[in-house]
N, C-alpha and C positions, 0 to 999 in steps of 0.2 A: 434615522436620518439617511444612513447609507442605503437601506432598502429602497427608499424613495428615489435616490439618485439612480439606482440600477433600473427601477421601473420606468423612469422618465428619460433614460439615456437614448441618445441617437445612435442606436446599434440595430443590426438586423437580428431577427429571431427566426428560429431558435438559436441560442448561443450559450456557450459556457463562458463564465466570467471568473477569473481568479483575482481576488483582492490582495494585492501585494503587501499592503500593511498588515493584513491578517497572517499572511505567510511569514512575514518577517517577525511578527510577535511570537508565532509558534517556534520559529527557528531560534529566537533569542532564549525562550524558555528552555529548550533542549540543550542549546550550547552552554547555557549557564549551569544546568544540571550536570552535563558532561565535565565541565571545568571543575566543579566541586568534587566530583567523583574521581577525576583523573582518568577518564576513558575517552575514546575517540568516537565521534559521531559520523556515521555513514547515512546517506539518504537512500531509502529503499525505492529504487527507480520504478518498480512495478505499480506503485500507487498512482502516480501521475508522471507522464514522461514527455510532455511536449517540450521542445528544445528551449524556447525562450524562458519558460518557467524554470527549467533546469539551470539555465545560465544565471537566473536570479538567485537560486538556491546555492549554487556552487561556492561562493566565497565563504559560506558559513560552515562548511563540512570538511571532514577528513578524507572523504571518498564516497563511492557509490556501492550499493549492494545490488546484485543482479541475479537473474534467474534463467537467462537464456543467452545464446550467442548474440542475438540482435540487440538485447539490452546492454550486453557487455561491449559491443562495438560502439553503440551510442555513447555509453559512459566513457570509453577510451577516447572517443572523439572530443569529448567535452572536458575531461579531467585535466587538471594541471599536473606538472611533473611530480609534485609533492603528494598528490592525492592517490589513494590506493583503491583497487577494484576487487570486490569479493563476489564469489559466485557459489551457489549451491542449487541443485535441482535433482528431482527424482530420476530424470532421464537425460543423460549426456548422449547425444547421437554420435555414433562412431565416425561419421563423415565430417563432424564439426569439432570433435574433441581436441585435436591438436591445436586448432586455431583458438579455441576457448582457453586452453592451458597457456598458450603464448600471450594472451591478452590479460588474463587474470593475475593478480598478485597473490591472492589467497583463494584456495579452492577446497570446498568441503564435499566429501563423498557421502552419499545418502545410504549406502549399503555396503556390506562386506564384499559382495560380488562386484560392485563398482570398483572398489579399491583394488581387488585382486586383478581385475581386468585392465585398469587404466592408470594405476598409481605410478608405474614405471615411466610412462609417457609424461605424466603431469609433473613428476619430480624434476624433470629436466628444465622446467620453466618456472614453477610456482611453488608456493608453500602449501602443503597439503594437510588437510585435517579431516575429521569425521563429524558428521551431524549425528548427535546422540538424541534418541527419544527418551526423555526422562521418565516416561510412563506416569506422568502426573497431570491428570486432566483438570483443567481450570476453566474450561469453556462449556457452558450448559448446552449449547446447540452443537450437536455432533458434526454438523456440516462444516463448522469452523474449527473443530477440535483436532489439533495435530497429534494428540495422544489418544484418539478414539481407538476402539478395538479394531485390530487388523490394520492399523495405520500404515500408510506407505511412506511416512516421513520419519526418517532417522533410524539408527541402530539401537536396539534395546540392550539392556544390561546382559541378558542371557546370550544374545547373539555376539556381543563383544567378548564375553567370557569364553564362548565356544571357539571363536576365531583366534583368540590369543592362545588357548590351550592347543589348538590344532596347528599352530604356527602360521596361520593365514595372515595374521597381523603381528608385526613387530612393534612393540610399544615405543621403541626408539625412533620409528619412522613417522609417528603421529605428531605432526608439528602443532596442530591446533584442534580446538573443539568448537563446534557450533551447536546452538540449541535455540529452538523457537517453539514455544508451547502455549501461546496465549493469543487473544484477539480482542481488541478494543477494551483492554483492561485499564483501570485507573489506579489500582493498588499495586505498587511495586514490591510490596512485601511478598507477593506471589512469585516474583522473580528471585527474591532472596531464598524462599523455600526451594525453588528449582535449582539454584546454584549450589546450595548446601547438599542436596541430593546428588548433584553431579560430582561435587568434590569428593564425596564418600566413594563413589564409583571409581573415579580416577585413582584415588589412593589405593584401592584394592588391587589395581593392576599396575601400579607404579608408573602411571602415565604422567609426564611432566610437560604439558603443552606450553609452547612459546606464545600462543595467543588464544584468546577466548572471543567468540562472537556470540553475544547474548541475544541476538535477534531483535525483533520488533514486537508488535502486538500490544503496546502500551500507549495510552494517551497521557501526555504530560500535563500536569497541573502545577501551578506556582508553588514554590517553597518546598513542600514535604517530599516530593519525589527526588529532588536533588540530594536530600539527606539519606533517603533509603538507597538510592543508587550508589552513594558513597559507601554505605555499609556493604552492599553487594560486592563492590570492587575490592574493598578491604578484606573481605572474606577470601577472595581469590588470591590477593597479594600476600596474605599470611602464609600461603603455601607455595606460590609460584611467582616467578618474576615474568609475568606475562603482559603482553599488550592486550587491552580489553576494548572491544568494539560494541556499540549498540547501533541498531539500524531501523529507526522509526520511519514510517511512510505516511500513513493516515494521520498521525499526530502532527505532521507538518502541513498537509494540504487539505485535510478533511473539512475543517470549518471555514476554509477560505474560498471554497468553490461554490458556484451558483449555476443553475440552468434557468435561463430566462426564455419564456414562451409567450405566444399570443393566442388569444381565442379566435378561432376561425368559423365556428358554428355553435349555435345554441338551440336546443329543442327540448320538448317535454316528452317524458315517458311516465307511465303511471307511478306516481309517488316520487319522481325524481326529475330534476332539471339537469340535463347533460350539457356540458361545455366541452367541445372538441378543441384541442390545442394543435398548434402547428408543430409540436414535438410528439414524441411517443416513447413507450418504454424501451424501445431499441436504444434510446439515448441515455437511459438510466436502467440498464438491464437488471440490476439487483432488485428493483421494484417487483419484477415478475419472478425472478429466480428465488428470492428469499422472502417474498411477501412483505417487503419493506415499504412503509408509507412515508414518503419524504415530507419534510416540513415546508409549508408554503408561507413565505415571509409576509405576504400581504393578506393572508386569511385572518379571520378573527372569530374565536370561539363564541363570542357573544353576538356575532353578526346575525342578521335576520334573513339573509339571502343564501340559500344552500344550493350547492352544485356538485355533481359528480364530474370530476375532472378526468377526461379520457383523451387518449392519444389518437393520432390520425391513421394508424395502421388498420388492417382488416382483422387483426387478432381480437377476438371478443374480450379477452382478458387484458387488453391494453388500457388499463385503468390505474390512475394514480391515487384515487380515493375520494371520499366525500369531504367537502370543506365548506365553511361558512364565511361570508364576506360582509363587511359593513355596508358596502354599496353594491348594487347589482352589476354583474358582468355584462359586457356588450361585445359585439364583434370588434376586434382590435384591442380589447382590454388585455393587459399583461399579467402574467402569473410568474412569480419568482420562487423557484425551489432553492432551498439553501442547505448548506452543510453536505454538499454532494461532490466535493473536490477530489475524493479518493476513489479509485477503482471504477467509478461510473464512466468517465470519459474513455479510459483505456479499454473498457469492455464494449463500448458502443459499436453498433453495426448498422448497416443500411438495408435491413429487411424491408421488403415491399418496394425497394428502390427509393425509399425516403432518404433525402439527403442528410448527411451528418451536420450537426450544428457548427457554426463558426466558433472561434475561440478568441476571447479578449483578455488582456491584462488590464486591471484597473489600478491606476496610481492616483492618489488624492490630489497631487499637483498637476500631473500631465493628463489625467482623464483616462479615456478608454483607448487602448491600442489593439487593433485586430492583428493577431499573430497567425491565424490560419482560417481558410475558407475553402469549402469543398464544392465540387461541381460534377457534372455527368461523367467527365473523363475519369475522375477518381473512382466513381462507381463502376465504370466499364472496365477499368484495369483490374479490379478485384474479382471479376467473373472468370 
């Protein structure tokens, strides 16, 4: 029913649409899980960061998780006095770091070298911790695996050991621990395995963190994940009186986001009918980067009309895939890509000078509200 509402909506295409009811349902699942477990829910701002969406998310969270100065500034602009801001990144720029440290409430260092160089400055402003690489690979695709061989993400057990022995790290100065080693996982038992390994490592070095950031990378499901998260948090509390944070991103917005496009040309090629859309993979970059084929809401596997959906850029690989439809497509027909709320919009670009999509919020009562629209001046400023 909702798909048909989007397909028939009086909106310009191409456009992103965020379904606020779906966002709220996801927020409620995570808030309930966090409440059962007794931990604090941060929203990972990198997954989708348009301001009106963040304002909608804001009342449900304890704060924001950030990865750069600009994300941190945006989060500080939007956060309430009671909400906290967390940051970790492989690369803190020297010319930005003092400002980052003054804006963040919690800051995690990604390497011993970072700590040695920057901790004295950071400790004047914020609570400092370490990002630990648990060396526990849970992701099959190494492009997404934070624990891949030669990973740039986090401090290994051997590096921690060497730094403590060399006196480069004082365990008394380590206020917190951050870990993130999963991607789009549905089984929080993997987080329990990770935390147990982390606890053993911390015990060996007599590190007693005041806070744990357990990262994101998990997609919340009803019921069972709240119970497992409670076990994770209890394992930590049996040893430490720590604040515990989780920072989902895609779990909040992934299934709530759509890209709506229109057909602007149709032609035949040997063995294929090609439909050109007024969008392109610039607007869903992971389609090309990771050979991801998005779900088309109004396609039908049993349909008799087959099309290769292609974007309107000059890139030959600007292809969304082959889809079947119950009815033939025509010029002006709409195509609705679903479950694209995370990462796609924030990675979008204007390659070929093709304009970025507009963005709408959809409320079942109020309908569609346009919250952003782009033009030539936006394109020109980026050059």
